C-alpha positions as CSV (number, residue, x, y, z in Angstrom):
1,M,28.2,-2.7,-92.3
2,L,24.6,-4.3,-93.9
3,K,26.1,-6.5,-95.8
4,A,26.3,-8.6,-92.8
5,S,23.2,-9.4,-91.9
6,A,19.9,-9.6,-93.9
7,M,17.5,-7.1,-92.1
8,F,13.9,-5.8,-93.5
9,F,10.7,-4.4,-91.9
10,H,7.1,-5.6,-92.5
11,S,4.4,-3.6,-91.5
12,P,0.7,-5.5,-92.4
13,K,-2.0,-4.0,-94.2
14,S,-4.3,-4.8,-91.3
15,T,-4.2,-4.8,-87.4
16,F,-1.2,-7.6,-87.0
17,P,2.2,-6.3,-85.7
18,T,4.8,-5.1,-87.6
19,I,7.4,-8.0,-88.1
20,C,10.6,-7.0,-87.3
21,F,13.4,-9.9,-89.7
22,C,17.5,-10.3,-88.5
23,A,20.0,-12.6,-89.5
24,W,23.3,-12.5,-89.7
25,I,25.2,-13.8,-92.9
26,D,28.7,-13.2,-93.7
27,I,29.6,-12.4,-90.3
28,E,32.7,-14.0,-90.2
29,R,34.4,-12.9,-93.9
30,N,33.2,-9.2,-93.2
31,N,34.7,-8.7,-89.6
32,I,31.5,-7.9,-88.1
33,S,30.7,-8.0,-84.8
34,L,26.9,-8.6,-83.7
35,N,27.0,-5.2,-81.6
36,E,28.1,-3.6,-84.6
37,I,25.2,-4.7,-86.6
38,I,22.6,-3.5,-83.5
39,P,22.6,-0.5,-84.0
40,H,20.6,-0.2,-87.6
41,Y,17.9,-1.9,-85.8
42,F,16.9,1.2,-84.1
43,M,17.5,3.5,-87.0
44,A,15.1,1.2,-88.7
45,A,12.8,2.0,-85.5
46,D,13.2,5.5,-86.0
47,I,11.9,5.2,-89.7
48,L,9.0,3.3,-88.4
49,I,7.8,5.5,-85.6
50,N,8.5,8.6,-88.5
51,D,6.9,6.8,-91.6
52,D,4.1,3.7,-89.3
53,D,1.7,5.4,-86.3
54,G,0.4,1.6,-86.9
55,F,3.6,0.1,-85.5
56,I,2.9,2.3,-82.4
57,I,-0.5,0.7,-82.7
58,N,-0.2,-2.1,-83.6
59,G,3.2,-3.5,-81.5
60,L,6.2,-5.5,-82.7
61,I,6.9,-9.1,-83.3
62,V,11.0,-9.4,-83.4
63,I,12.1,-12.3,-85.2
64,L,15.9,-13.5,-84.7
65,D,17.7,-16.4,-86.9
66,F,20.8,-17.7,-85.1
67,K,21.4,-20.4,-88.1
68,D,24.7,-18.8,-88.8
69,V,25.6,-17.4,-86.3
70,S,29.1,-19.3,-84.5
71,L,29.4,-19.4,-80.9
72,K,32.6,-17.0,-82.0
73,H,30.5,-14.3,-82.1
74,L,28.2,-15.3,-79.6
75,L,30.7,-15.0,-76.9
76,Q,32.1,-11.4,-78.4
77,F,28.3,-10.6,-76.7
78,H,28.3,-8.2,-74.2
79,I,26.2,-8.6,-71.6
80,P,25.1,-5.4,-70.2
81,T,25.2,-3.7,-73.7
82,I,22.1,-6.3,-74.9
83,I,20.8,-5.2,-71.3
84,K,21.2,-1.8,-71.9
85,Y,19.3,-2.4,-75.3
86,F,16.4,-3.9,-73.9
87,H,16.5,-1.2,-71.7
88,I,16.3,1.6,-74.2
89,V,13.5,-0.6,-76.6
90,Q,10.9,-0.4,-73.2
91,N,11.3,2.5,-72.0
92,A,12.9,5.1,-73.9
93,Y,11.3,3.6,-77.6
94,F,8.0,3.1,-75.8
95,I,7.5,-0.1,-78.5
96,R,5.3,-2.3,-78.4
97,I,7.0,-6.0,-78.4
98,K,4.5,-8.2,-79.1
99,A,7.0,-11.3,-78.7
100,V,10.2,-12.0,-79.3
101,C,11.1,-15.4,-81.5
102,V,14.4,-16.7,-82.4
103,I,15.2,-19.3,-84.6
104,N,17.2,-22.0,-84.6
105,A,19.2,-21.2,-81.8
106,P,22.7,-22.7,-80.3
107,S,22.2,-23.8,-76.0
108,V,23.7,-20.0,-75.3
109,V,20.9,-18.1,-76.3
110,D,19.1,-19.4,-73.8
111,T,21.6,-18.4,-71.2
112,M,21.9,-14.9,-72.8
113,F,18.0,-13.8,-72.2
114,K,17.8,-15.3,-69.3
115,M,20.4,-13.0,-68.0
116,C,19.0,-10.1,-69.4
117,E,16.3,-10.3,-67.3
118,I,17.2,-7.8,-65.2
119,V,15.4,-5.2,-67.0
120,F,12.1,-7.2,-68.9
121,S,8.9,-6.7,-67.6
122,E,6.5,-9.5,-67.4
123,K,4.6,-8.8,-69.9
124,L,8.0,-9.1,-72.7
125,K,9.2,-12.4,-70.0
126,Q,5.8,-14.1,-71.3
127,R,6.2,-13.1,-74.5
128,I,9.6,-14.8,-75.5
129,Y,10.1,-17.6,-77.6
130,I,13.1,-19.2,-77.7
131,Y,13.0,-22.5,-81.1
132,K,16.0,-25.0,-81.3
133,K,16.8,-25.7,-85.0
134,E,14.1,-29.2,-85.1
135,N,11.3,-26.3,-83.8
136,T,11.7,-23.5,-85.7
137,H,8.6,-24.9,-87.3
138,K,7.1,-23.4,-84.7
139,L,7.7,-19.9,-85.3
140,F,4.0,-20.3,-87.9
141,D,2.0,-20.3,-85.4
142,I,2.8,-16.8,-83.7
143,V,3.8,-15.5,-87.9
144,P,1.5,-15.9,-90.6
145,K,3.4,-18.0,-93.7
146,S,2.3,-14.1,-95.9
147,L,4.3,-12.3,-93.5
148,L,8.2,-13.9,-93.9
149,P,10.5,-14.8,-96.9
150,E,10.1,-18.1,-99.1
151,E,13.4,-19.2,-97.5
152,Y,12.0,-19.6,-94.4
153,G,8.0,-21.3,-95.7
154,G,6.9,-17.6,-96.2
155,E,5.1,-15.8,-99.0
156,A,6.5,-12.7,-98.3
157,G,8.8,-12.4,-101.5
158,S,13.0,-13.2,-101.6
159,L,15.4,-12.6,-98.2
160,N,17.5,-11.3,-100.3
161,E,14.3,-8.8,-102.1
162,L,13.4,-7.7,-98.5
163,S,16.1,-6.7,-97.1
164,G,17.4,-4.8,-99.8
165,M,14.5,-2.7,-100.1
166,W,15.6,-1.6,-96.6
167,K,18.7,-1.3,-96.6
168,K,17.9,1.6,-99.5
169,K,15.2,2.5,-97.1
170,L,17.8,3.2,-94.5
171,E,19.7,4.5,-96.7
172,S,17.7,7.6,-98.0
173,Y,17.4,8.9,-94.8
174,A,21.0,9.9,-93.8
175,E,20.1,12.8,-93.9
176,W,17.5,12.8,-91.1
177,F,20.1,10.5,-89.7
178,K,23.0,13.6,-89.6
179,E,20.6,16.1,-88.5
180,D,19.1,13.9,-85.9
181,E,22.6,13.6,-84.2
182,K,23.0,17.2,-83.6
183,Y,20.0,16.9,-80.9
184,K,21.4,15.7,-77.6
185,S,19.5,14.5,-74.1
186,V,21.5,17.8,-70.9
187,E,21.3,15.3,-68.9
188,A,22.4,18.6,-66.1
189,L,19.2,19.4,-66.2
190,R,17.5,16.4,-65.6
191,L,15.6,16.5,-62.3
192,G,15.5,14.6,-59.3
193,R,18.8,12.0,-58.2
194,P,21.0,10.8,-60.7
195,K,19.5,7.1,-61.3
196,T,23.5,5.2,-61.5
197,Y,25.0,2.7,-63.6
198,S,23.4,-0.6,-61.2
199,D,20.4,1.4,-59.8
200,V,19.0,0.9,-63.9
201,F,21.1,-2.7,-65.3
202,G,22.8,-4.0,-61.9
203,Q,25.7,-5.4,-62.0
204,E,28.3,-6.3,-65.2
205,G,28.9,-9.4,-67.2
206,S,29.3,-11.4,-70.3
207,F,29.6,-14.6,-71.4
208,R,33.5,-14.8,-70.9
209,Q,33.0,-14.6,-67.0
210,L,30.9,-18.1,-67.5
211,N,30.9,-22.3,-68.1
212,F,29.7,-23.6,-70.7
213,D,28.9,-28.0,-70.6
């Protein structure tokens, strides 16, 4: 699964936010959907919450590279599932998202984010930056080169090296995740009226229900 994505988290030794860099590669060859890859990012967040106080205090900048993501794979995204992911990040993890930077973005990505706005806080709406291929250089206005991989004009090391270190980090937590799976909430004990799906997420939808020019 991890072979289909290049992911790393970099926590600077300063008050600058932690960097989450995600580039999806070899998705076609490995026959893996983006929805199958995304849970690994939540696993990484669990590790950072356990290991790095600065992650909680300084916040997170997410960088998503859609360069090698085809329209075929974008259409596999189930919008209600993406909305759930954002809802979890904002209301369960309480991660302070300082920016979401999408680079090499096809036009359909704009539509995707607009459909997810129903769960975005007002702050998050102002912190989403979507750059098409010709504007990717604007990423340097938000993230210093010292925190970016060499392939993107940065100085933090190669993408292969950085993602390889995080792959080992995730694998080292295998037993921790197995133990963590044993603990779940008992919804029958939750106080107050249970919220329905539509209370939180609105109506279901997916890209397959849309028409694109």
